[in-house]
C-alpha positions in Angstrom: 128.9 72.7 129.1 130.8 75.7 127.7 131.8 76.5 124.1 135.3 75.2 125.1 134.1 71.6 125.9 137.2 69.3 125.6 136.8 67.3 122.4 138.4 64.8 120.0 137.6 63.7 116.5 138.5 60.1 115.8 139.3 59.7 112.1 141.1 57.3 109.7 142.7 57.2 106.3 139.9 55.0 105.0 136.8 53.0 106.0 137.7 49.7 107.7 140.6 51.0 109.7 138.9 50.5 113.1 137.7 54.0 114.0 134.3 52.7 115.2 136.0 50.3 117.6 138.4 53.0 118.8 135.8 55.8 119.1 133.2 53.6 120.9 135.9 52.1 123.1 137.3 55.5 123.9 133.8 56.8 124.8 133.2 53.9 127.2 136.7 54.1 128.7 136.3 57.8 129.4 132.9 57.1 130.9 134.4 54.4 133.1 136.9 57.0 134.4 133.9 59.1 135.7 133.7 61.6 132.8 130.3 62.6 131.3 131.0 61.9 127.7 129.1 63.4 124.8 129.0 61.0 121.8 128.8 62.2 118.2 129.0 60.8 114.7 130.0 62.6 111.5 127.5 61.9 108.6 124.0 60.5 108.3 124.7 57.1 110.0 122.0 56.0 112.3 123.5 52.7 113.6 126.9 53.8 115.2 125.2 56.3 117.5 123.3 53.4 119.1 126.6 51.9 120.2 127.8 55.3 121.3 124.7 55.6 123.5 125.5 52.3 125.1 129.1 53.4 125.7 128.2 56.7 127.3 124.6 56.5 128.6 123.8 59.6 126.5 122.0 60.1 123.2 124.3 59.6 120.2 124.0 62.6 117.9 124.9 63.2 114.2 126.9 66.1 112.8 126.2 66.3 109.1 127.3 69.4 107.2 125.5 68.3 104.0 122.1 67.6 105.6 122.1 70.5 108.0 124.6 72.9 106.5 128.0 73.8 107.9 126.5 76.6 109.9 124.6 74.1 112.2 127.5 71.7 113.0 128.8 73.7 115.9 125.4 74.6 117.4 124.2 70.9 117.2 127.5 69.8 118.8 127.0 72.3 121.6 123.4 71.2 122.1 124.5 67.6 122.5 127.5 68.4 124.7 125.4 70.2 127.4 126.6 69.2 130.8 129.4 67.0 129.6 133.1 66.9 130.6 134.4 65.7 127.2 133.1 64.9 123.7 134.2 62.2 121.2 133.3 62.6 117.6 133.6 59.5 115.3 134.4 60.4 111.7 133.0 58.9 108.5 134.9 57.1 105.7 138.4 58.5 105.2 139.4 61.8 106.9 139.1 63.9 103.8 136.2 62.0 102.1 132.9 63.9 101.9 129.9 64.4 99.6 130.7 63.3 96.1 131.8 66.2 93.9 131.4 68.7 96.7 135.0 69.1 97.8 135.4 68.9 101.6 131.7 69.3 102.3 130.4 66.8 104.9 133.9 65.3 105.4 135.4 64.5 108.8 138.1 67.1 108.1 135.5 69.8 107.6 133.6 68.9 110.8 136.9 68.9 112.7 137.7 72.4 111.5 134.2 73.7 112.2 134.6 72.4 115.8 138.2 73.5 116.2 138.9 69.9 117.4 142.1 67.9 117.3 142.0 64.7 115.2 143.2 61.3 116.4 144.1 59.2 113.3 143.4 55.5 113.5 145.8 53.7 111.2 145.5 50.0 110.2 149.2 49.0 110.5 148.7 45.3 109.7 150.6 45.3 106.4 153.2 48.0 106.9 156.1 49.3 109.0 158.2 52.3 107.9 155.6 53.2 105.2 153.3 54.3 108.0 155.3 57.5 108.3 154.6 58.4 104.7 150.9 57.7 105.2 150.6 59.8 108.3 152.8 62.6 106.9 150.5 62.9 104.0 147.4 63.2 106.1 149.0 65.6 108.5 150.2 67.9 105.7 147.3 67.7 103.3 145.2 70.5 104.9 147.0 72.8 107.3 143.6 73.7 108.9 143.2 70.1 110.2 145.2 69.5 113.4 146.2 65.8 113.7 147.1 65.6 117.3 148.0 61.9 117.6 147.9 58.5 116.0 146.5 55.2 117.3 148.0 52.2 115.6 145.5 49.3 115.0 146.1 45.7 114.2 149.7 45.7 115.4 151.3 42.3 115.1 153.9 42.1 117.8 156.1 44.1 120.2 158.8 44.3 117.5 156.2 45.5 114.9 155.1 48.2 117.3 158.7 49.3 117.9 159.3 49.7 114.1 156.1 51.7 113.7 156.9 54.0 116.5 160.5 54.6 115.2 159.1 55.5 111.8 156.6 57.9 113.2 159.2 59.7 115.3 160.2 61.6 112.1 156.7 62.9 111.5 156.4 64.6 114.8 152.9 63.2 115.6 152.7 61.3 118.9 151.6 57.7 119.0 148.7 57.7 121.6 147.9 54.0 121.4 148.8 50.7 119.8 146.1 48.0 119.6 147.3 44.4 119.0 145.9 42.2 116.3 143.3 40.1 118.0 139.9 38.4 117.5 137.6 41.0 116.1 135.0 42.4 118.6 131.7 40.7 117.8 129.8 43.4 115.9 127.9 41.6 113.1 127.0 43.4 109.9 124.5 43.0 107.0 123.5 44.8 103.9 123.3 48.3 105.5 126.2 48.0 108.0 126.3 47.0 111.7 123.2 45.3 113.2 121.5 47.9 115.3 121.7 47.8 119.1 117.9 47.4 119.4 118.2 44.0 117.7 121.0 42.5 119.9 121.1 44.6 123.0 122.7 42.1 125.4 125.4 41.2 122.8 125.9 44.8 122.0 126.5 45.7 125.6 129.2 42.9 125.7 130.7 44.2 122.5 131.0 47.7 123.8 132.7 46.4 127.0 135.2 44.6 124.9 135.9 47.7 122.9 136.4 49.7 126.1 138.8 47.0 127.5 140.8 47.0 124.2 141.2 50.7 124.2 142.0 50.9 127.9 144.8 48.3 127.5 146.3 49.8 124.3 145.8 53.5 124.5 147.2 56.3 126.7 143.9 57.6 128.1 145.5 60.5 130.1 147.3 61.7 127.0 144.1 61.5 124.9 142.2 63.4 127.5 144.9 66.0 127.6 144.8 66.4 123.9 141.0 66.9 124.0 141.6 69.7 126.5 143.8 71.6 124.0 140.7 72.4 122.0 139.8 76.0 122.6 136.5 77.8 122.2 134.4 76.4 119.3 135.0 78.7 116.3 132.5 81.3 115.3 131.0 82.1 118.7 128.2 79.6 118.1 125.4 79.2 120.7 123.8 75.8 121.3 121.1 74.8 118.9 117.6 74.8 120.3 114.4 73.1 119.1 112.3 76.1 119.8 111.2 77.7 116.5 109.8 81.1 115.5 108.6 81.3 111.9 109.7 84.9 111.7 113.0 85.0 113.6 114.7 81.7 114.0 116.5 79.4 111.6 116.5 81.2 108.2 115.3 78.9 105.4 117.4 77.4 102.7 116.8 78.6 99.2 114.0 76.7 97.5 112.6 76.3 94.0 111.0 74.0 91.5 112.9 71.0 90.1 113.4 72.8 86.8 114.5 76.1 88.2 117.4 77.7 89.9 116.7 78.1 93.7 114.6 81.0 94.8 113.7 82.2 98.3 110.5 80.6 99.7 108.7 79.7 102.8 110.1 77.2 105.2 107.2 74.8 105.2 105.0 76.8 107.7 102.3 79.1 106.5 103.3 82.7 106.8 102.7 84.1 110.2 101.8 80.8 111.7 102.6 80.2 115.4 101.7 77.6 118.0 98.1 78.3 119.2 98.1 79.2 122.8 96.2 77.0 125.2 95.2 74.3 122.7 95.6 70.6 123.6 98.8 68.9 122.6 98.3 66.5 119.6 99.6 63.0 120.3 102.1 61.9 117.7 103.1 58.3 117.6 106.7 57.5 116.5 107.5 54.0 115.3 110.3 52.2 117.3 111.4 48.7 118.2 113.8 46.5 116.3 112.3 47.1 112.8 112.4 50.9 113.0 115.6 52.1 114.6 116.7 54.9 112.4 115.8 58.3 113.8 117.5 61.6 114.8 117.0 62.7 118.4 116.4 66.3 117.2 113.2 65.2 115.4 111.4 64.2 118.7 112.8 67.4 120.3 111.4 69.5 117.5 108.0 67.9 117.7 107.9 68.3 121.4 108.9 71.9 121.2 106.2 72.6 118.6 103.6 71.4 121.1 103.2 67.7 120.5 103.0 64.9 122.9 105.4 62.3 121.4 104.8 58.6 122.3 106.5 55.5 120.8 105.0 52.2 119.6 106.5 49.0 118.3 104.9 47.8 115.0 106.2 44.3 115.7 104.3 43.8 118.9 101.8 46.5 119.6 98.4 45.6 118.1 96.9 49.1 118.6 98.2 52.6 118.0 98.6 54.7 121.2 95.2 56.0 122.3 94.4 59.3 120.8 97.0 59.2 118.1 96.6 62.2 115.8 99.6 61.6 113.6 102.4 59.1 112.8 106.1 59.4 112.2 107.5 56.1 110.8 111.3 56.4 110.2 113.9 54.2 108.8 115.1 50.7 109.8 114.9 47.1 108.6 111.3 46.1 107.8 112.7 43.8 105.2 114.3 41.7 107.9 111.0 41.6 109.9 108.5 41.5 107.0 106.8 38.3 108.2 106.4 39.6 111.7 105.1 43.0 110.6 102.7 41.3 108.3 101.5 39.0 111.0 100.5 42.0 113.1 97.3 42.5 111.1 95.4 44.5 113.8 98.1 47.3 113.7 98.3 47.3 109.9 94.6 47.8 109.8 94.8 50.6 112.4 97.5 52.4 110.4 95.4 52.1 107.2 92.3 53.5 109.0 94.3 56.4 110.4 95.6 57.2 106.9 92.1 56.9 105.4 90.9 59.4 108.0 93.4 61.9 106.6 95.7 62.0 109.7 99.2 63.3 109.0 101.8 60.5 108.4 105.5 61.2 107.8 107.2 58.0 106.5 110.9 57.7 105.6 112.4 54.7 103.8 111.4 51.8 106.1 108.2 53.7 106.8 107.6 54.0 103.1 107.9 50.2 102.8 105.6 49.6 105.7 102.9 51.7 104.0 103.0 49.7 100.7 100.6 46.9 99.8 103.3 44.3 100.3 107.0 43.8 101.0 108.6 40.8 99.4 105.2 39.2 99.1 104.2 39.9 102.7 101.1 42.1 103.1 101.9 45.5 104.7 99.5 48.4 105.5 98.2 49.0 102.0 98.1 52.7 102.4 100.0 53.2 99.2 99.2 51.5 95.9 102.8 50.3 95.5 104.8 47.1 96.2 108.3 46.8 97.7 111.0 44.2 97.3 114.6 43.6 98.0 116.9 44.7 95.3 120.3 43.5 94.0 122.1 46.8 94.5 122.5 49.3 97.3 121.2 52.8 96.7 123.4 55.2 98.6 124.1 58.9 98.5 123.2 62.5 99.4 120.3 64.2 97.5 119.3 67.8 97.0 115.5 67.8 97.0 112.5 70.2 96.6 108.9 69.5 97.7 106.9 69.1 94.5 103.6 70.0 96.1 102.0 70.8 99.5 101.9 68.1 102.1 101.5 67.7 105.8 105.3 67.9 106.1 106.3 70.6 103.7 104.9 73.4 101.6 105.5 73.3 97.8 109.0 74.6 97.0 110.5 73.7 100.3 114.1 72.7 99.6 115.8 70.1 101.8 118.9 68.0 101.6 118.6 64.3 102.3 120.2 60.9 102.1 119.2 57.7 100.5 120.4 54.4 102.0 118.5 51.2 101.1 118.7 47.9 99.2 115.0 47.7 98.3 112.9 49.0 95.5 109.4 50.4 95.4 107.2 50.1 92.3 106.1 52.6 91.2 108.8 54.9 92.6 106.5 57.9 92.8 102.8 58.5 93.1 100.5 60.8 91.1 101.6 63.5 93.6 105.3 62.8 94.3 106.9 63.8 97.6 110.2 65.2 96.3 111.9 66.3 93.1 115.5 65.3 93.2 117.8 68.0 91.8 121.3 67.8 90.2 122.6 65.4 87.6 119.9 62.8 88.2 116.6 64.8 88.0 113.6 62.7 88.9 110.6 62.7 91.2 110.1 60.2 94.0 107.8 59.3 96.9 104.1 59.8 97.6 101.8 62.5 98.9 98.2 61.5 99.3 95.8 63.1 101.8 97.8 63.4 105.0 100.6 61.0 104.0 104.1 62.1 103.0 106.2 58.9 102.2 109.6 58.8 100.6 112.9 57.0 100.6 114.7 60.3 101.5 116.1 60.6 105.0 116.1 64.2 106.1 117.3 66.0 109.2 114.6 68.4 110.4 117.0 70.6 112.3 117.9 72.1 108.9 114.3 73.2 108.3 112.5 73.2 111.7 109.4 74.6 110.0 108.5 71.1 108.7 108.2 69.8 112.3 106.1 72.8 113.3 103.9 72.4 110.2 103.4 68.7 110.9 102.4 69.3 114.5 99.9 72.0 113.4 98.4 69.6 110.8 98.1 67.0 113.6 96.4 69.5 115.8 93.8 70.6 113.2 93.2 67.4 111.1 
């Protein structure tokens, strides 16, 4: 890997245009040609990277300029692209859509500019012919800093339809690098939070990725797409790859922090001043929830925990009746416990073990699905009972970026630590916050949410620890000493 790794960003005018099919199929098609492919996804999405990993055999990684800050996009990209021949980045929503009210922040366009990567625009051509030229022209000319290097036409009806589309696009000066015919959709079932994760349908997901690869290979000019990727020069800014190693005095300067009712001030990053990993001490064992019910996680979290001195092991709350031997702390991320509420409830021995660990004061970091699992019950099914709260399915989806500040000290963060996060759920917890809340949400909707009690930090907020690596370091130290 070098800072000039060949790379493409696959974008679209809007959601539903087919960019996931094209991006995943392109990753798999490049891999089938013998290339080591680095897969990436713009935004906070946890599910698409699972399909990317199937397509490439490598960990799918997210690039989110809101959660991590624009300054970390290139370093995180270079970290993921180590040892690869080419990188494919799947965009989010429409090319220029980003965080609400924040201009281009967290948009696919911003990430493409931060990476200096050419964009391939996937256009749903099913209901247009000559008008496609006006559409593409608008996207090409909107921001001169975004280089649209080619178009892939999706849902083309016939040879004649393709001919009309290509003739129209001749006037725009952007090459057509593929045309995918209208066909039976690739079998990628969805539910209330998007695609069904790979972990829940692995055999069918493998088949779906193979279909995507075949579709892209038939309809796209793979040599031309690879040649376009090779026109990307050195990643702008002279960035070095991100590393999970952390020094509380030298690495990763903290974001501004502050109370919910104040303007931001400078504060500690979530690690006591002067703290460092004690030399020679045993590694604390941290158990991370996995399996079909808990599929939402960022690879960098495990890397940060490991670099901070932990031994990370996984367990499946659906099937494992005991926590891993010697567990000193738990990380329970996001997923779909609401789909598996009966099975999780039936595993009473593990629920009891989690409750006992929490009662002993062990550090537990729980996000979204983890929050639900720690409640007394979920849709009437008994859960771990760590928190005096109940959870249920809700009528509406809660979705959006959040600017948060730690209300008090916890095993995860010192009071005043500011982090940006993302909420994505169709459940509700009552009450929404404990006597000691986890986060204060800043901005127009000021509120507190989540729970801090003894070693537990539980919240709906998904965060990316690469933005504040001190939280992982702090958590490991609490596991070491609790």
